[in-house]
Backbone as CSV, one residue per row, in Angstrom:
resi,resn,N_x,N_y,N_z,CA_x,CA_y,CA_z,C_x,C_y,C_z
1,UNK,83.802,73.391,60.126,83.996,74.420,61.678,85.174,74.422,62.367
2,UNK,85.754,75.228,62.695,87.099,75.341,63.167,86.932,75.930,64.635
3,UNK,87.914,75.554,65.147,87.907,75.622,66.886,88.779,76.587,67.313
4,UNK,88.231,76.977,67.939,88.734,78.361,68.158,89.828,77.863,69.773
5,UNK,90.868,79.007,70.170,91.454,78.384,71.447,90.203,79.337,72.331
6,UNK,90.346,78.705,73.974,89.490,79.516,74.552,90.384,80.231,75.439
7,UNK,89.998,81.306,75.496,90.986,82.039,76.384,90.337,82.257,77.884
8,UNK,91.069,82.305,78.362,91.439,82.096,80.107,91.486,82.926,80.803
9,UNK,91.031,83.972,81.354,91.151,85.181,82.296,91.665,84.795,83.501
10,UNK,92.921,84.728,84.035,93.062,84.971,84.970,93.129,86.251,86.322
11,UNK,92.286,86.175,87.009,91.802,87.368,87.638,93.039,87.824,88.651
12,UNK,93.679,86.933,88.746,94.934,87.016,89.616,96.367,87.516,88.927
13,UNK,96.072,87.172,87.427,97.154,87.714,87.088,97.948,88.827,86.918
14,UNK,99.265,89.161,87.412,99.649,90.771,87.275,99.840,91.564,86.470
15,UNK,99.557,90.994,85.224,99.494,91.461,84.300,98.209,92.752,83.928
16,UNK,97.063,91.431,83.977,95.986,92.075,84.023,95.653,93.060,85.387
17,UNK,96.268,92.686,86.124,95.683,93.772,87.668,96.676,94.730,87.147
18,UNK,97.821,95.028,86.574,97.849,96.321,86.269,97.683,97.113,85.145
19,UNK,96.736,96.498,84.266,96.049,96.903,83.146,94.734,97.872,83.765
20,UNK,94.231,96.804,84.788,92.883,97.284,85.337,93.164,98.746,86.446
21,UNK,94.400,98.624,87.402,94.247,99.123,88.217,95.080,101.541,87.324
22,UNK,94.350,102.333,88.275,94.433,103.446,87.979,96.037,103.883,88.344
23,UNK,96.257,104.668,86.955,97.924,105.211,87.070,98.440,105.131,88.437
24,UNK,98.327,105.988,89.308,98.760,106.231,90.552,98.565,105.103,91.551
25,UNK,98.064,104.038,91.209,97.860,102.851,91.958,99.399,101.971,91.426
26,UNK,99.442,101.879,90.038,100.275,100.849,89.794,101.944,101.237,90.288
27,UNK,102.551,101.659,90.585,104.150,101.522,91.075,103.602,100.976,92.399
28,UNK,102.359,101.139,93.433,102.452,100.871,94.810,101.945,98.812,94.391
29,UNK,101.112,99.115,93.817,101.211,97.222,93.301,102.578,96.915,92.732
30,UNK,102.884,97.404,91.810,104.527,96.536,91.277,105.166,96.519,92.688
31,UNK,105.829,97.448,93.380,106.461,97.758,94.559,106.298,96.233,95.891
32,UNK,104.791,96.392,95.575,104.580,95.053,96.908,104.348,93.787,95.556
33,UNK,104.363,93.562,94.688,104.651,92.463,93.560,105.774,92.026,93.716
34,UNK,106.611,92.745,93.680,108.037,92.515,93.639,108.891,92.146,94.279
35,UNK,108.316,92.505,95.649,108.955,92.264,97.004,108.487,91.256,97.598
36,UNK,107.017,90.976,96.627,106.642,89.628,97.534,106.744,88.258,96.628
37,UNK,107.423,87.958,95.324,107.665,87.633,94.573,109.193,87.217,94.704
38,UNK,109.996,88.135,95.272,111.118,87.998,95.607,111.587,87.065,96.667
39,UNK,110.589,86.888,97.616,110.149,86.569,99.053,110.036,85.031,98.655
40,UNK,108.921,85.415,97.627,108.763,83.613,97.304,109.452,82.673,96.839
41,UNK,110.384,83.546,95.937,111.563,82.717,95.020,112.290,82.209,96.093
42,UNK,112.521,83.302,97.222,113.543,82.293,98.612,113.076,81.495,99.549
43,UNK,111.988,81.698,99.332,111.830,80.978,100.638,110.172,80.191,99.762
44,UNK,110.192,79.276,99.782,108.766,78.394,98.998,107.653,78.731,99.487
45,UNK,107.719,78.564,101.451,106.069,78.825,102.483,106.031,79.966,102.051
46,UNK,106.393,80.596,101.147,106.113,82.428,101.354,105.424,82.890,99.963
47,UNK,105.254,81.670,99.287,104.344,81.781,98.007,102.617,81.890,98.079
48,UNK,102.273,81.591,99.440,101.131,81.784,99.979,100.722,83.477,100.094
49,UNK,101.827,83.920,100.706,101.611,85.273,100.638,101.841,86.184,99.479
50,UNK,102.094,85.677,98.612,102.125,85.788,96.922,100.637,85.746,96.355
51,UNK,100.313,84.738,96.469,99.102,84.585,96.133,97.751,85.263,96.745
52,UNK,98.033,85.478,98.223,97.347,86.667,98.929,97.694,87.994,98.211
53,UNK,98.573,88.552,97.864,98.595,89.544,97.628,97.729,89.852,96.158
54,UNK,98.030,88.977,95.775,97.476,89.232,94.122,96.151,88.930,94.092
55,UNK,95.509,88.204,95.118,94.087,88.324,95.132,93.445,89.541,95.452
56,UNK,94.339,89.624,96.526,93.934,91.462,97.097,93.867,92.420,96.056
57,UNK,95.000,92.445,95.274,94.991,93.702,94.446,93.934,92.972,93.132
58,UNK,93.868,92.127,92.706,92.807,91.580,91.595,91.789,91.958,92.545
59,UNK,91.469,91.959,93.495,89.671,92.245,94.366,89.936,94.411,93.895
60,UNK,90.945,95.074,94.493,91.230,96.368,94.470,90.774,96.635,92.945
61,UNK,91.666,96.168,91.813,91.498,96.697,90.568,90.324,96.675,89.994
62,UNK,89.344,95.348,90.405,87.972,95.034,89.936,87.112,96.577,89.986
63,UNK,87.609,96.394,91.722,86.713,97.608,92.324,87.242,99.211,91.326
64,UNK,88.191,99.538,91.336,89.088,100.396,90.379,88.168,100.507,89.158
65,UNK,88.245,99.331,88.719,88.048,99.433,87.093,86.078,99.468,87.000
66,UNK,85.447,99.523,87.439,84.119,99.206,87.849,83.438,100.194,87.192
67,UNK,82.371,100.023,86.689,81.186,101.210,85.938,80.955,101.774,87.428
68,UNK,80.475,103.393,87.584,80.518,104.211,88.466,81.615,104.441,89.739
69,UNK,82.398,103.547,89.717,83.736,103.604,91.169,84.193,104.994,91.161
70,UNK,84.037,106.049,89.995,84.866,107.450,90.668,83.692,108.149,91.031
71,UNK,82.547,107.667,90.364,81.494,108.689,90.852,80.299,108.408,92.244
72,UNK,80.528,106.854,92.538,80.209,106.894,94.225,81.491,107.130,95.013
73,UNK,82.908,107.469,94.275,84.161,107.968,95.004,83.846,108.992,95.555
74,UNK,83.649,110.088,94.068,83.436,111.143,94.661,82.302,111.586,95.545
75,UNK,81.167,111.323,95.192,79.768,111.092,96.372,80.364,110.865,97.983
76,UNK,81.087,109.770,98.018,81.519,109.262,99.536,82.548,110.574,100.237
77,UNK,83.248,111.041,98.683,83.926,112.346,99.566,83.444,113.202,99.885
78,UNK,82.251,113.954,99.373,81.762,115.003,99.087,80.710,114.897,100.162
79,UNK,79.742,113.785,100.694,78.828,113.586,101.412,77.655,113.545,100.812
80,UNK,77.812,113.586,99.668,76.157,113.830,98.598,76.024,111.979,97.856
81,UNK,74.810,112.160,97.842,74.433,110.984,97.346,73.466,109.766,98.542
82,UNK,72.967,108.884,97.985,72.087,108.499,98.951,73.141,107.179,99.493
83,UNK,73.231,107.093,100.600,74.132,105.897,101.696,73.109,105.394,102.756
84,UNK,73.965,104.196,103.002,73.512,103.623,104.216,74.456,103.543,104.713
85,UNK,73.988,103.943,106.656,75.386,104.529,107.498,75.738,103.110,108.158
86,UNK,76.929,102.624,108.224,77.632,101.390,109.342,76.027,101.205,110.443
87,UNK,76.279,101.911,111.203,74.986,101.592,111.880,73.167,100.887,111.237
88,UNK,73.092,101.399,110.408,71.642,100.915,109.832,72.121,99.602,109.330
89,UNK,73.469,99.222,108.880,73.733,97.891,108.094,73.908,96.913,109.331
90,UNK,74.237,97.420,110.244,74.289,96.633,111.720,73.299,96.562,112.168
91,UNK,72.133,97.005,112.093,70.851,96.864,112.447,70.273,96.183,111.626
92,UNK,70.483,96.106,110.077,69.736,95.285,109.278,69.039,95.891,108.324
93,UNK,69.170,97.299,108.810,68.287,98.478,107.883,68.771,99.206,106.913
94,UNK,68.166,99.323,105.459,69.172,99.811,104.234,68.135,100.753,103.820
95,UNK,68.088,101.520,103.429,67.619,102.774,102.281,67.066,102.144,100.774
96,UNK,66.251,102.237,100.876,65.932,101.825,99.180,66.077,102.819,97.940
C-alpha cells in the first residue's frame, strides 16, 4: 500500500477563484485582489480585508461555476421560468 498526498483545496485560493470565474470577471477580481494585497502588505491590520475579499470572490466564483447558473441567469433576465417572489419569501410562501 502506498501513501498518496491528500489534496487540500482552499476555496479562498486566488488561483482557484481565478480559474472558476468567467473570463469577463477575471480582471475585476485581479484588480480588487491586487489592491487589497498591497494594502495588506503595508498595513498588517488590513489583512482581514484581504481575507473578506477572497471569501466574497470565492462565493461568487462558486455560483458562477455551478451547474445551471447560466440558464438560471437567462431565465431571470427574460422573466421566463418558475420563480418565488421576494414578497412570497418574506411571507414564508414558496411555490414548489
